[in-house]
C-alpha positions in Angstrom: 69.4 81.3 96.6 66.3 79.4 96.4 64.3 82.1 94.3 66.6 83.0 91.5 63.9 84.2 88.9 64.8 87.7 87.5 67.7 87.9 89.7 71.0 88.8 88.4 74.8 88.9 89.1 77.6 90.4 87.6 80.8 88.5 87.3 84.0 90.2 85.7 81.6 92.8 84.3 79.2 90.4 82.5 75.9 90.5 83.8 74.2 86.9 84.3 70.7 85.8 85.0 70.7 83.5 87.8 67.9 81.3 86.8 70.0 80.3 83.4 72.9 79.4 85.3 73.7 75.7 86.2 73.2 74.3 90.0 77.0 74.0 89.9 77.6 77.8 88.9 74.8 79.0 91.7 76.4 76.8 94.1 79.8 78.0 93.5 78.3 81.8 94.0 77.3 80.7 97.2 80.5 79.5 98.1 82.0 82.5 97.2 79.5 84.7 99.1 80.3 82.5 102.1 84.0 82.8 101.8 83.5 86.7 101.2 81.8 86.8 104.5 84.3 84.9 106.2 87.2 86.9 104.9 85.3 90.1 106.1 84.9 88.4 109.7 88.6 87.6 109.6 89.6 91.0 108.8 87.4 92.3 111.7 89.0 89.8 114.1 92.4 90.9 112.8 91.6 94.6 113.6 90.5 93.7 116.9 93.6 91.8 117.7 95.7 94.6 116.3 94.2 96.9 118.6 94.6 94.7 121.4 98.2 94.0 120.6 98.8 97.7 120.5 97.4 98.3 124.0 99.3 95.4 125.4 102.4 96.9 123.9 101.5 100.4 125.4 100.9 98.6 128.9 104.1 96.8 128.5 106.0 100.2 128.0 104.4 101.8 131.0 105.4 98.4 133.2 109.2 98.9 132.3 111.4 100.9 134.2 112.6 103.9 132.8 115.7 103.8 130.6 118.0 106.1 133.0 116.7 104.1 136.0 117.5 100.8 134.6 121.1 102.0 133.8 121.4 102.9 137.3 120.4 99.8 138.5 122.6 98.0 136.3 125.6 100.1 137.1 125.3 99.5 141.0 125.5 95.8 140.6 
């Protein structure tokens, strides 16, 4: 945010001129933007992991013996 001349930001429905904000306020805005980006990345990673988990669960179901076959194996012992 090096060039803030004429730039505005809306916070809680109120518009602010960035050049009128303190350095601390601009720094906190930058921090929020970074955190929002990290949250978006984490949500994307979570979606990928949930998809992978579902695929592994389906693969496990395919690797398990059928329920009837498993019951016969237990009965034969």
